[in-house]
matplotlib code that plots the C-alpha trace (Angstrom):
import matplotlib.pyplot as plt

x = [-25.9, -25.0, -21.3, -19.3, -16.7, -14.1, -14.3, -11.2, -10.7, -8.5, -6.0, -5.8, -5.2, -2.3, -0.8, -1.0, 0.5, 3.2, 3.8, 2.9, 3.7, 7.5, 8.8, 10.8, 8.0, 5.2, 7.2, 8.1, 4.2, 3.3, 6.0, 4.9, 1.3, 1.9, 3.9, 0.7, -1.7, 0.3, 0.2, -3.3, -3.9, -2.0, -4.1, -7.5, -6.7, -5.4, -8.8, -10.7, -9.3, -9.8, -6.2, -4.4, -0.7, 0.6, -1.1, -0.2, 3.5, 3.7, 2.0, 4.3, 7.6, 8.0, 7.1, 4.3, 6.8, 7.4, 3.8, 2.8, 5.8, 4.6, 0.9, 1.9, 4.5, 7.3, 9.2, 10.3, 9.3, 11.0, 9.2, 9.9, 8.4, 5.4, 4.9, 5.4, 2.8, 0.2, 0.6, 1.6, 0.2, -3.1, -3.6, -4.0, -1.9, 0.3, -0.3, 2.4, 1.8, 4.0, 2.5, 4.4]
y = [10.0, 13.4, 13.9, 17.2, 17.5, 19.0, 16.0, 13.5, 9.9, 9.1, 7.8, 10.8, 13.4, 10.7, 10.6, 14.5, 14.8, 12.0, 11.2, 8.0, 4.5, 4.0, 7.4, 8.0, 10.2, 7.9, 4.8, 6.7, 7.9, 3.9, 2.9, 5.3, 4.3, 0.7, 1.6, 3.9, 0.9, -1.9, 0.3, 0.8, -2.8, -3.4, -0.5, -1.8, -5.4, -4.3, -2.3, -5.2, -7.4, -4.9, -4.7, -1.6, -0.9, -1.7, -5.0, -6.1, -5.1, -7.5, -10.2, -10.2, -9.3, -5.6, -2.4, 0.1, 2.6, 0.3, -0.7, 3.1, 3.5, 0.5, 1.9, 5.3, 4.6, 6.0, 2.9, 0.2, -3.0, -6.6, -9.0, -11.6, -8.7, -8.3, -12.0, -12.3, -8.9, -10.4, -14.1, -14.2, -10.8, -10.7, -14.3, -13.5, -14.9, -12.7, -13.4, -11.8, -11.5, -10.4, -8.5, -8.0]
z = [-19.4, -19.8, -20.3, -20.3, -23.1, -21.0, -18.2, -18.6, -17.2, -14.6, -17.0, -18.9, -15.9, -14.8, -18.1, -18.2, -14.6, -14.4, -18.3, -20.4, -19.0, -19.2, -18.2, -15.2, -13.5, -14.3, -13.0, -9.7, -9.3, -9.7, -7.2, -4.7, -5.3, -4.7, -1.4, -0.3, -1.2, 0.6, 3.9, 3.6, 3.3, 6.6, 8.4, 6.9, 7.9, 11.4, 11.8, 10.6, 13.2, 16.0, 16.9, 17.7, 16.3, 19.7, 19.7, 16.2, 17.2, 19.9, 18.0, 15.2, 17.4, 16.3, 17.9, 17.3, 15.5, 12.8, 12.1, 11.9, 9.6, 7.4, 7.6, 6.6, 3.7, 5.7, 6.1, 3.0, 4.4, 3.8, 2.4, 4.9, 7.8, 5.7, 5.8, 9.3, 10.3, 7.6, 8.9, 12.5, 13.4, 11.6, 11.0, 7.2, 4.2, 2.0, -1.6, -4.3, -7.9, -10.9, -13.9, -16.9]

ax = plt.figure().add_subplot(projection="3d")
ax.plot(x, y, z, "-o")
ax.set_aspect("equal")
plt.show()
């Protein structure tokens, strides 16, 4: 495989832009990514189930605006609310893990 001597890995780019792991900037970046990923997962699951934001909101007892904010990383979501969205609204199961 041909490589460019000036090419960089994603890890190298992230280190350059946000610092090494453990720095304030890197921690903020990683937390932001996790929130973005959560919203994207809810969005993708909703689409897979063929539901609109309004339909999902009705099923889990919230409103369309709240679902939109979760999906677009505008709103912090409580674990209990996320669990209700996933389990009641989408018929799924919420699995959490801790990595040290």
